[in-house]
Backbone as ProteinMPNN parsed JSONL, in Angstrom:
{"seq_chain_A": "XXXXXXXXXXXXXXXXXXXXXXXXXXXXXXXXXXXXXXXXXXXXXXXXXXXXXXXXXXXXXXXXXXXXXXXXXXXXXXXXXXXXXXXXXXXXXXXXXXXXXXXXXXXXXXXXXXXXXXXXXXXXXXXXXXXXXXXXXXXXXXXXXXXXXXXXXXXXXXXXXXXXXXXXXXXXXXXXXXXXXXXXXXXXXXXXXX", "coords_chain_A": {"N_chain_A": [[120.454, 64.229, 27.426], [120.36, 64.529, 30.203], [121.312, 62.061, 31.045], [124.01, 62.218, 30.316], [124.886, 64.18, 32.112], [124.538, 62.812, 34.523], [126.41, 60.753, 34.241], [128.755, 62.257, 34.15], [128.667, 63.427, 36.717], [128.879, 61.086, 38.263], [131.467, 60.261, 37.573], [132.951, 62.383, 38.632], [132.411, 62.052, 41.367], [133.584, 59.517, 41.786], [136.238, 60.211, 41.271], [136.718, 62.027, 43.381], [136.377, 60.256, 45.538], [138.503, 58.469, 45.09], [140.66, 60.192, 45.434], [140.304, 60.895, 48.128], [140.631, 58.378, 49.325], [143.3, 57.815, 48.61], [144.585, 59.855, 50.034], [143.923, 59.172, 52.688], [145.191, 56.656, 52.906], [147.888, 57.382, 52.555], [148.28, 58.996, 54.795], [147.77, 57.225, 56.917], [149.463, 55.061, 56.531], [152.159, 55.066, 57.713], [151.588, 54.605, 60.387], [151.312, 52.529, 63.374], [149.745, 49.246, 63.372], [147.747, 48.856, 65.379], [147.0, 51.467, 65.934], [146.0, 52.248, 63.471], [143.718, 50.567, 63.337], [142.255, 51.544, 65.549], [141.781, 54.192, 64.748], [140.219, 53.769, 62.439], [137.939, 52.575, 63.586], [137.115, 54.731, 65.132], [136.514, 56.706, 63.198], [134.413, 55.396, 61.878], [132.539, 55.309, 63.941], [132.204, 58.044, 64.398], [130.957, 58.921, 62.023], [128.738, 57.413, 62.223], [128.601, 54.847, 61.004], [127.804, 51.608, 60.263], [129.738, 48.794, 60.281], [130.49, 45.735, 58.627], [131.21, 42.843, 60.496], [134.475, 41.465, 60.716], [135.37, 38.204, 59.934], [137.634, 37.058, 61.116], [138.036, 38.813, 63.217], [135.909, 38.216, 64.831], [136.57, 35.824, 65.909], [138.488, 36.1, 67.974], [138.209, 38.172, 70.734], [139.461, 41.468, 71.058], [141.906, 42.505, 73.34], [143.212, 44.991, 75.374], [146.159, 45.479, 77.199], [147.336, 46.574, 80.299], [150.479, 47.869, 80.633], [151.914, 48.17, 83.0], [150.613, 46.698, 85.094], [149.856, 44.358, 83.851], [147.281, 43.541, 83.568], [144.094, 43.182, 81.924], [142.782, 46.098, 80.356], [140.73, 46.892, 78.769], [138.183, 45.377, 76.934], [136.417, 43.714, 74.285], [134.118, 42.859, 75.378], [130.804, 43.231, 75.676], [129.014, 43.034, 77.737], [129.541, 44.268, 80.047], [128.689, 46.258, 82.84], [127.634, 49.734, 83.261], [128.657, 50.696, 85.646], [130.816, 48.942, 86.207], [132.382, 49.532, 83.98], [133.052, 52.237, 84.404], [134.5, 51.924, 86.779], [136.653, 50.505, 85.787], [137.822, 52.356, 84.031], [138.444, 54.523, 85.661], [137.744, 57.457, 86.169], [138.839, 60.793, 86.907], [137.937, 63.348, 86.858], [134.982, 65.382, 86.294], [134.719, 65.871, 83.573], [136.159, 63.765, 82.401], [134.553, 61.677, 83.312], [132.148, 62.227, 81.965], [132.992, 61.832, 79.302], [133.622, 59.086, 79.385], [131.118, 57.981, 80.009], [129.762, 58.793, 77.706], [131.147, 57.297, 75.813], [130.387, 54.769, 76.656], [127.6, 54.88, 76.188], [127.671, 55.088, 73.391], [129.037, 52.727, 72.476], [128.131, 50.547, 74.003], [125.438, 50.784, 74.359], [124.472, 51.382, 71.941], [123.884, 54.032, 71.211], [124.767, 56.565, 69.68], [124.209, 59.293, 69.527], [123.248, 61.722, 71.805], [121.723, 63.389, 74.643], [122.276, 65.713, 77.365], [120.747, 64.801, 79.508], [120.671, 62.059, 79.048], [123.281, 61.318, 79.651], [123.292, 61.977, 82.37], [121.33, 60.187, 83.378], [122.548, 57.699, 82.815], [124.781, 57.982, 84.425], [123.591, 57.93, 86.959], [122.553, 55.323, 86.881], [124.954, 53.967, 86.914], [125.64, 54.22, 89.494], [127.08, 56.446, 90.421], [128.346, 59.455, 91.984], [126.238, 62.335, 91.896], [126.384, 64.75, 89.248], [127.53, 68.029, 89.884], [126.773, 70.076, 88.22], [125.46, 69.017, 85.501], [125.07, 69.911, 82.86], [127.085, 71.811, 82.588], [129.337, 70.179, 82.894], [129.116, 68.59, 80.598], [129.351, 70.606, 78.669], [131.992, 71.421, 79.224], [133.345, 69.077, 78.505], [132.836, 69.177, 75.815], [134.199, 71.516, 75.112], [136.743, 70.61, 75.525], [136.983, 69.038, 73.374], [136.278, 66.397, 73.504], [133.695, 65.621, 73.251], [131.445, 66.264, 70.552], [129.279, 68.42, 68.578], [126.092, 67.146, 67.506], [123.168, 66.155, 65.699], [120.109, 68.04, 66.015], [120.568, 69.425, 68.46], [121.87, 67.572, 69.975], [124.652, 65.689, 71.337], [127.731, 63.983, 70.488], [130.192, 61.424, 70.833], [133.426, 62.537, 70.279], [136.254, 62.235, 67.998], [138.646, 62.608, 69.425], [137.722, 62.091, 71.995], [136.989, 59.414, 71.792], [139.466, 58.083, 71.392], [140.788, 58.939, 73.683], [139.281, 57.796, 75.842], [139.594, 55.076, 75.245], [142.257, 54.667, 75.907], [142.352, 55.101, 78.629], [142.753, 53.609, 81.891], [145.25, 54.854, 81.77], [146.487, 57.835, 81.868], [148.631, 59.291, 80.788], [149.158, 57.952, 78.362], [146.671, 58.364, 77.182], [146.574, 61.17, 76.895], [148.787, 61.496, 75.233], [147.933, 60.124, 72.96], [145.842, 61.741, 72.077], [147.263, 64.092, 71.585], [148.779, 63.22, 69.467], [146.87, 63.018, 67.482], [145.976, 65.621, 67.072], [146.293, 68.303, 64.784], [149.362, 69.852, 63.969], [150.09, 73.183, 64.644], [151.154, 75.755, 62.518], [153.72, 78.007, 63.104], [153.684, 81.502, 62.986], [155.916, 83.394, 61.071], [157.841, 86.019, 62.079], [158.616, 89.056, 60.595], [161.777, 90.633, 60.343], [162.584, 93.821, 61.377], [164.529, 96.561, 60.375]], "CA_chain_A": [[121.266, 65.258, 28.07], [120.387, 64.23, 31.625], [122.169, 60.89, 31.226], [125.404, 62.684, 30.246], [125.182, 64.859, 33.371], [124.654, 61.788, 35.561], [127.705, 60.083, 34.042], [129.79, 63.216, 34.552], [128.607, 63.512, 38.18], [129.419, 59.828, 38.79], [132.925, 60.282, 37.375], [133.497, 63.328, 39.607], [132.325, 61.416, 42.686], [134.602, 58.467, 41.823], [137.532, 60.883, 41.347], [136.817, 62.53, 44.753], [136.568, 59.096, 46.415], [139.86, 57.932, 44.93], [141.579, 61.15, 46.067], [140.156, 60.751, 49.583], [141.245, 57.104, 49.693], [144.76, 57.973, 48.495], [145.022, 60.693, 51.155], [143.829, 58.374, 53.915], [146.238, 55.629, 52.904], [149.205, 58.002, 52.761], [148.346, 59.479, 56.173], [147.742, 56.13, 57.886], [150.455, 54.029, 56.236], [153.282, 54.936, 58.651], [151.129, 54.356, 61.758], [151.241, 51.119, 63.785], [148.471, 48.597, 63.054], [146.722, 49.082, 66.396], [146.536, 52.847, 65.772], [145.15, 52.233, 62.272], [142.431, 49.963, 63.712], [141.548, 52.458, 66.434], [141.321, 55.331, 63.95], [139.116, 53.328, 61.576], [136.751, 52.433, 64.445], [136.709, 56.071, 65.533], [135.867, 57.348, 62.049], [133.125, 54.714, 61.679], [131.632, 55.765, 64.994], [131.941, 59.465, 64.184], [130.0, 59.058, 60.931], [127.632, 56.486, 62.512], [128.621, 53.845, 59.941], [127.86, 50.229, 60.754], [130.599, 47.984, 59.423], [130.306, 44.287, 58.746], [132.304, 42.278, 61.281], [135.463, 40.632, 60.055], [135.291, 36.849, 60.502], [138.789, 36.844, 61.989], [137.855, 39.619, 64.417], [134.918, 37.579, 65.681], [137.153, 34.644, 66.525], [139.137, 36.464, 69.221], [137.995, 39.545, 71.113], [140.705, 42.192, 71.26], [142.073, 42.948, 74.713], [144.354, 45.843, 75.611], [146.731, 45.106, 78.478], [148.094, 47.612, 80.98], [151.878, 47.444, 80.657], [152.413, 48.168, 84.376], [150.054, 45.639, 85.929], [149.647, 43.153, 83.071], [145.861, 43.187, 83.59], [143.338, 43.761, 80.82], [142.188, 47.39, 80.655], [139.537, 47.062, 77.949], [137.954, 44.264, 76.028], [135.231, 43.866, 73.458], [132.999, 42.291, 76.105], [129.763, 44.252, 75.743], [128.099, 42.746, 78.835], [130.001, 45.037, 81.196], [127.74, 47.281, 83.287], [128.254, 51.057, 83.283], [129.409, 50.821, 86.898], [132.084, 48.233, 85.998], [133.167, 50.256, 82.978], [133.612, 53.41, 85.066], [135.535, 51.465, 87.703], [137.812, 50.123, 84.98], [138.436, 53.537, 83.412], [138.915, 55.367, 86.76], [137.726, 58.901, 85.889], [139.253, 61.665, 88.012], [137.219, 64.62, 86.758], [133.655, 65.276, 85.682], [134.9, 65.824, 82.117], [136.525, 62.385, 82.071], [133.382, 60.832, 83.556], [131.221, 62.47, 80.852], [133.542, 61.165, 78.107], [133.495, 57.639, 79.578], [129.692, 57.672, 79.868], [129.437, 58.957, 76.272], [131.716, 56.12, 75.15], [129.526, 53.632, 77.011], [126.354, 55.027, 75.425], [127.958, 54.852, 71.978], [129.479, 51.367, 72.161], [127.45, 49.496, 74.759], [123.991, 50.99, 74.284], [124.158, 51.715, 70.545], [123.296, 55.37, 71.236], [125.861, 57.48, 69.377], [123.756, 60.686, 69.674], [122.617, 61.776, 73.119], [121.575, 64.68, 75.305], [122.837, 65.747, 78.715], [119.908, 63.972, 80.385], [121.08, 60.666, 78.852], [124.531, 61.165, 80.418], [122.903, 61.997, 83.788], [120.638, 58.934, 83.697], [123.534, 56.617, 82.831], [125.592, 58.234, 85.61], [122.808, 57.421, 88.086], [122.527, 53.861, 86.748], [126.287, 53.47, 87.262], [125.803, 54.459, 90.932], [128.11, 57.461, 90.617], [127.828, 60.671, 92.62], [125.592, 63.216, 90.922], [127.137, 65.903, 88.774], [127.115, 69.292, 90.478], [126.069, 70.725, 87.119], [125.687, 68.102, 84.376], [125.175, 70.681, 81.613], [128.427, 72.415, 82.56], [130.297, 69.092, 82.672], [129.021, 68.236, 79.171], [129.947, 71.729, 77.925], [133.446, 71.351, 79.399], [133.819, 67.961, 77.679], [132.777, 69.661, 74.428], [135.318, 72.463, 74.938], [137.962, 69.792, 75.467], [136.864, 68.308, 72.109], [135.989, 64.987, 73.736], [132.366, 65.52, 72.652], [131.22, 67.202, 69.453], [127.848, 68.568, 68.304], [125.425, 66.209, 66.619], [121.95, 66.74, 65.16], [118.998, 68.411, 66.911], [121.063, 69.828, 69.772], [122.482, 66.456, 70.691], [126.116, 65.562, 71.313], [128.247, 62.65, 70.194], [131.585, 61.243, 71.213], [134.326, 62.976, 69.219], [137.407, 61.377, 67.718], [139.573, 62.708, 70.549], [137.093, 61.415, 73.125], [137.066, 57.971, 71.532], [140.846, 57.639, 71.64], [141.098, 59.232, 75.078], [138.647, 56.79, 76.709], [140.202, 53.762, 74.984], [143.569, 54.586, 76.562], [142.228, 55.169, 80.091], [143.082, 54.613, 82.891], [146.595, 55.402, 81.585], [146.289, 59.211, 81.43], [149.744, 59.72, 79.935], [148.908, 57.389, 77.032], [145.472, 59.011, 76.656], [146.952, 62.52, 76.456], [149.698, 61.351, 74.092], [147.139, 59.715, 71.795], [145.132, 62.933, 71.596], [148.263, 65.008, 71.024], [149.188, 62.658, 68.175], [145.804, 63.256, 66.51], [145.773, 67.046, 66.808], [147.228, 68.827, 63.785], [150.329, 70.821, 64.493], [149.889, 74.53, 64.109], [152.361, 76.409, 62.005], [153.983, 79.284, 63.776], [153.876, 82.612, 62.057], [157.277, 83.903, 61.044], [157.837, 87.475, 62.181], [159.651, 89.689, 59.757], [162.691, 91.459, 61.111], [162.659, 95.219, 60.94], [165.855, 97.16, 60.615]], "C_chain_A": [[121.416, 64.983, 29.569], [121.317, 63.065, 31.919], [123.641, 61.284, 31.197], [125.802, 63.377, 31.543], [125.361, 63.856, 34.505], [125.993, 61.062, 35.461], [128.829, 60.98, 34.511], [129.838, 63.331, 36.082], [129.191, 62.263, 38.824], [130.935, 59.782, 38.679], [133.571, 61.218, 38.393], [133.489, 62.732, 41.011], [133.402, 60.342, 42.82], [135.988, 59.084, 41.96], [137.752, 61.399, 42.781], [137.072, 61.384, 45.73], [137.986, 58.554, 46.312], [140.894, 58.881, 45.533], [141.52, 61.027, 47.586], [140.836, 59.47, 50.065], [142.77, 57.206, 49.654], [145.303, 58.797, 49.655], [145.009, 59.908, 52.461], [144.945, 57.339, 54.007], [147.599, 56.251, 53.184], [149.37, 58.519, 54.19], [148.506, 58.324, 57.153], [148.857, 55.107, 57.708], [151.594, 53.944, 57.26], [152.875, 54.589, 60.085], [151.151, 52.866, 62.088], [149.84, 50.56, 63.535], [147.389, 48.874, 64.086], [146.165, 50.51, 66.323], [145.624, 52.949, 64.551], [143.763, 51.682, 62.606], [141.608, 50.911, 64.557], [140.997, 53.65, 65.661], [140.159, 54.95, 63.042], [137.828, 53.152, 62.376], [136.21, 53.804, 64.831], [135.974, 56.789, 64.406], [134.509, 56.717, 61.785], [132.102, 55.176, 62.705], [131.235, 57.219, 64.764], [130.875, 59.673, 63.113], [128.809, 58.112, 61.084], [127.473, 55.454, 61.392], [128.736, 52.472, 60.577], [128.696, 49.421, 59.772], [130.318, 46.514, 59.662], [131.471, 43.716, 59.535], [133.203, 41.396, 60.427], [135.415, 39.256, 60.712], [136.447, 36.56, 61.446], [138.628, 37.603, 63.3], [136.87, 38.962, 65.373], [135.519, 36.39, 66.434], [137.772, 34.971, 67.885], [138.816, 37.903, 69.566], [139.334, 40.206, 71.416], [140.769, 42.696, 72.691], [143.333, 43.8, 74.794], [144.858, 45.533, 77.013], [147.546, 46.262, 79.023], [149.529, 47.109, 81.144], [152.407, 47.339, 82.084], [151.92, 46.969, 85.172], [149.882, 44.315, 85.19], [148.2, 42.696, 83.051], [145.143, 43.819, 82.41], [142.694, 45.076, 81.24], [140.938, 47.63, 79.83], [139.391, 45.837, 77.073], [136.693, 44.533, 75.247], [134.006, 43.238, 74.114], [131.956, 43.379, 76.326], [128.75, 43.986, 76.862], [128.455, 43.534, 80.085], [128.975, 46.11, 81.556], [128.42, 48.652, 83.259], [129.091, 51.282, 84.54], [130.784, 50.159, 86.763], [132.989, 49.001, 85.027], [133.814, 51.5, 83.591], [134.703, 53.022, 86.061], [136.818, 51.101, 86.959], [138.564, 51.349, 84.451], [138.933, 54.573, 84.409], [138.916, 56.861, 86.443], [138.12, 59.708, 87.122], [138.492, 62.983, 88.006], [135.839, 64.379, 86.156], [133.758, 65.181, 84.164], [135.263, 64.41, 81.679], [135.324, 61.455, 82.245], [132.36, 60.999, 82.43], [131.702, 61.736, 79.602], [133.379, 59.647, 78.205], [132.037, 57.207, 79.432], [129.245, 57.795, 78.415], [129.955, 57.767, 75.474], [130.822, 54.906, 75.404], [128.21, 53.693, 76.244], [126.564, 54.645, 73.96], [128.198, 53.378, 71.682], [128.695, 50.254, 72.851], [125.927, 49.601, 74.668], [123.538, 51.362, 72.878], [123.394, 53.041, 70.464], [124.395, 56.386, 70.959], [125.499, 58.964, 69.532], [122.926, 60.772, 70.95], [122.526, 63.21, 73.609], [122.164, 64.579, 76.705], [122.047, 64.852, 79.658], [120.274, 62.489, 80.258], [122.358, 60.36, 79.637], [124.189, 61.088, 81.914], [122.226, 60.698, 84.209], [121.621, 57.767, 83.779], [124.452, 56.754, 84.046], [124.898, 57.697, 86.859], [122.765, 55.896, 88.065], [123.86, 53.247, 87.17], [126.618, 53.694, 88.746], [126.957, 55.407, 91.235], [127.502, 58.656, 91.344], [127.263, 61.571, 91.539], [126.555, 64.305, 90.492], [126.63, 67.136, 89.507], [126.286, 70.07, 89.467], [126.361, 69.91, 85.863], [125.872, 68.863, 83.064], [126.559, 71.308, 81.481], [129.492, 71.351, 82.291], [130.302, 68.676, 81.202], [129.625, 69.347, 78.314], [131.473, 71.708, 78.025], [134.05, 70.209, 78.58], [133.807, 68.357, 76.2], [133.918, 70.634, 74.154], [136.652, 71.723, 74.84], [138.014, 68.942, 74.208], [136.697, 66.801, 72.303], [134.594, 64.657, 73.203], [132.271, 66.553, 71.54], [129.719, 67.316, 69.203], [127.349, 67.507, 67.332], [124.173, 66.906, 66.091], [120.967, 67.079, 66.278], [119.466, 68.728, 68.329], [121.694, 68.722, 70.583], [123.999, 66.54, 70.594], [126.458, 64.155, 70.868], [129.707, 62.608, 70.622], [132.462, 61.643, 70.042], [135.485, 62.01, 69.042], [138.412, 61.411, 68.865], [139.027, 61.98, 71.765], [137.193, 59.909, 73.006], [138.447, 57.434, 71.908], [141.21, 57.824, 73.113], [140.554, 58.14, 76.0], [139.272, 55.415, 76.493], [141.518, 53.595, 75.728], [143.485, 54.64, 78.085], [142.256, 53.77, 80.702], [144.488, 55.205, 82.781], [146.482, 56.812, 81.005], [147.407, 59.72, 80.536], [149.546, 59.219, 78.497], [147.702, 58.067, 76.384], [145.805, 60.401, 76.127], [147.879, 62.468, 75.249], [148.929, 60.979, 72.825], [146.39, 60.894, 71.215], [146.113, 63.897, 70.954], [148.712, 64.544, 69.638], [148.155, 62.95, 67.087], [145.644, 64.724, 66.139], [146.777, 67.528, 65.771], [148.147, 69.858, 64.418], [150.089, 72.16, 63.821], [151.215, 75.097, 63.646], [152.514, 77.74, 62.707], [154.246, 80.343, 62.742], [155.308, 83.106, 62.189], [157.206, 85.423, 61.067], [158.958, 88.032, 61.318], [160.499, 90.617, 60.629], [162.705, 92.859, 60.517], [164.032, 95.765, 61.27], [165.732, 98.536, 61.218]], "O_chain_A": [[122.492, 65.187, 30.133], [122.031, 63.073, 32.922], [124.439, 60.748, 31.965], [126.919, 63.195, 32.028], [126.235, 64.028, 35.355], [126.633, 60.789, 36.476], [129.752, 60.528, 35.188], [130.918, 63.334, 36.673], [129.915, 62.356, 39.815], [131.612, 59.313, 39.594], [134.616, 60.895, 38.957], [134.454, 62.89, 41.76], [134.065, 60.261, 43.855], [136.83, 58.55, 42.681], [138.838, 61.234, 43.336], [137.884, 61.516, 46.645], [138.602, 58.218, 47.324], [141.898, 58.43, 46.085], [142.552, 61.049, 48.256], [141.529, 59.472, 51.082], [143.45, 56.735, 50.566], [146.36, 58.481, 50.201], [145.957, 59.968, 53.244], [145.565, 57.17, 55.057], [148.381, 55.708, 53.965], [150.472, 58.485, 54.737], [149.279, 58.417, 58.106], [149.164, 54.361, 58.638], [151.966, 52.837, 57.647], [153.74, 54.306, 60.915], [151.025, 52.03, 61.193], [148.866, 51.311, 63.491], [146.236, 49.103, 63.723], [144.99, 50.734, 66.616], [144.607, 53.641, 64.581], [142.751, 52.259, 62.208], [140.41, 51.077, 64.326], [139.865, 54.071, 65.898], [139.213, 55.723, 62.891], [136.751, 53.528, 61.914], [134.997, 54.016, 64.856], [134.935, 57.408, 64.632], [133.547, 57.429, 61.497], [130.938, 55.406, 62.375], [130.069, 57.583, 64.918], [129.987, 60.51, 63.276], [127.97, 58.016, 60.189], [126.37, 55.218, 60.898], [129.664, 52.21, 61.343], [128.396, 49.372, 58.58], [129.953, 46.107, 60.765], [132.619, 44.072, 59.268], [132.742, 40.681, 59.537], [135.42, 39.165, 61.939], [136.266, 35.893, 62.464], [139.024, 37.119, 64.36], [136.978, 39.128, 66.588], [135.014, 36.003, 67.488], [137.605, 34.214, 68.842], [139.117, 38.794, 68.771], [140.234, 39.573, 71.967], [139.797, 43.253, 73.2], [144.398, 43.385, 74.339], [144.054, 45.343, 77.925], [148.348, 46.861, 78.307], [149.759, 46.049, 81.726], [153.267, 46.501, 82.356], [152.704, 46.299, 85.844], [149.774, 43.264, 85.821], [147.902, 41.599, 82.578], [145.542, 44.885, 81.944], [142.129, 45.179, 82.329], [140.149, 48.51, 80.173], [140.373, 45.326, 76.535], [135.977, 45.494, 75.53], [132.964, 43.1, 73.473], [132.189, 44.332, 77.07], [127.72, 44.658, 76.921], [127.735, 43.469, 81.081], [128.451, 46.792, 80.675], [129.648, 48.73, 83.237], [130.108, 51.973, 84.503], [131.796, 50.739, 87.155], [134.198, 49.102, 85.232], [134.983, 51.788, 83.331], [135.716, 53.713, 86.173], [137.923, 51.355, 87.438], [139.794, 51.369, 84.429], [139.755, 55.419, 84.057], [139.979, 57.481, 86.443], [137.772, 59.346, 88.246], [138.409, 63.66, 89.031], [135.564, 63.322, 85.589], [132.965, 64.481, 83.534], [134.729, 63.913, 80.687], [135.101, 60.558, 81.431], [131.767, 60.015, 81.986], [130.908, 61.09, 78.919], [133.035, 58.995, 77.219], [131.749, 56.187, 78.805], [128.439, 56.993, 77.943], [129.281, 57.284, 74.564], [130.538, 54.124, 74.497], [127.752, 52.683, 75.711], [125.733, 53.96, 73.364], [127.625, 52.836, 70.737], [128.61, 49.14, 72.334], [125.217, 48.617, 74.876], [122.357, 51.625, 72.65], [122.398, 53.16, 69.749], [124.907, 57.008, 71.889], [126.391, 59.803, 69.655], [122.004, 59.981, 71.149], [123.161, 64.117, 73.07], [122.506, 63.492, 77.17], [122.634, 64.207, 80.527], [120.2, 61.745, 81.236], [122.5, 59.282, 80.213], [124.723, 60.246, 82.636], [122.516, 60.167, 85.281], [121.544, 56.946, 84.693], [124.856, 55.75, 84.632], [125.536, 57.083, 87.714], [122.921, 55.251, 89.102], [123.896, 52.145, 87.716], [127.725, 53.399, 89.196], [127.714, 55.199, 92.183], [126.287, 58.849, 91.322], [127.743, 61.575, 90.405], [127.423, 64.73, 91.254], [125.427, 67.274, 89.727], [125.247, 70.642, 89.796], [127.4, 70.096, 85.232], [126.725, 68.507, 82.251], [127.136, 71.332, 80.394], [130.441, 71.596, 81.545], [131.363, 68.438, 80.624], [130.331, 69.068, 77.345], [132.167, 71.948, 77.037], [135.139, 70.351, 78.024], [134.664, 67.925, 75.429], [134.536, 70.587, 73.091], [137.571, 72.168, 74.153], [138.977, 68.206, 73.994], [136.943, 66.02, 71.384], [134.347, 63.537, 72.754], [132.935, 67.589, 71.581], [128.962, 66.417, 69.57], [128.082, 67.037, 66.461], [124.132, 68.136, 66.044], [120.995, 66.476, 67.35], [118.815, 68.331, 69.296], [122.019, 68.914, 71.754], [124.547, 67.363, 69.86], [125.615, 63.257, 70.866], [130.361, 63.643, 70.753], [132.273, 61.15, 68.93], [135.672, 61.088, 69.836], [138.967, 60.378, 69.24], [139.778, 61.324, 72.487], [137.449, 59.211, 73.987], [138.569, 56.457, 72.647], [141.861, 56.968, 73.712], [141.284, 57.617, 76.843], [139.46, 54.666, 77.451], [141.855, 52.484, 76.139], [144.44, 54.266, 78.767], [141.809, 52.824, 80.055], [144.876, 55.997, 83.639], [146.39, 56.974, 79.788], [147.156, 60.502, 79.618], [149.74, 59.967, 77.539], [147.704, 58.319, 75.179], [145.371, 60.771, 75.036], [147.773, 63.296, 74.345], [149.243, 61.469, 71.74], [146.307, 61.039, 69.995], [145.83, 64.459, 69.897], [148.988, 65.355, 68.754], [148.505, 63.111, 65.918], [145.226, 65.044, 65.026], [147.964, 67.211, 65.853], [147.745, 70.629, 65.29], [149.912, 72.254, 62.607], [152.249, 74.938, 64.295], [151.554, 78.493, 62.875], [154.939, 80.114, 61.75], [155.839, 83.219, 63.294], [156.595, 86.041, 60.195], [160.086, 87.538, 61.321], [159.993, 91.29, 61.527], [162.823, 93.039, 59.305], [164.612, 95.461, 62.312], [166.744, 99.185, 61.484]]}, "name": "protein", "num_of_chains": 1, "seq": "XXXXXXXXXXXXXXXXXXXXXXXXXXXXXXXXXXXXXXXXXXXXXXXXXXXXXXXXXXXXXXXXXXXXXXXXXXXXXXXXXXXXXXXXXXXXXXXXXXXXXXXXXXXXXXXXXXXXXXXXXXXXXXXXXXXXXXXXXXXXXXXXXXXXXXXXXXXXXXXXXXXXXXXXXXXXXXXXXXXXXXXXXXXXXXXXXX"}
């Protein structure tokens, strides 16, 4: 009797997986390849999933180029210091600086889950001015959905934060990328009274 239940449970899980896969494919199919890659990396980071490197991806590091200056704005070079990374991303607000530091912790320090003190320490290491109130800056980044809650009171870089930081220092592209990810809200139709 137990074996039959296990088989039934396995079939249900396989059905759920195939439905999820079909939904993902239909949602992502019309998107450009670079957006598909970025979204897959973001989802992997969000769920803290380590993926096996693609042999082709290892051959050439991916470099994004600023259309205005023609200079590289981000590369897969993981030897960059936090100070260099912040200089490259050019944060203008404490919220942007928190998101950039969270990105650095996630991708350069293999620390996807962190506390405010970790952000403050990395900020000091990057030789940046101290936050007036680090906890408030982290809370504001969370309200902006750049950070999301994690386990045990920790935070992690959210999907919007991931995309936002990848597009910096081009703020227009960063805001457009986030707007593209946010679901559109349906407006309520008001009934007309006579």
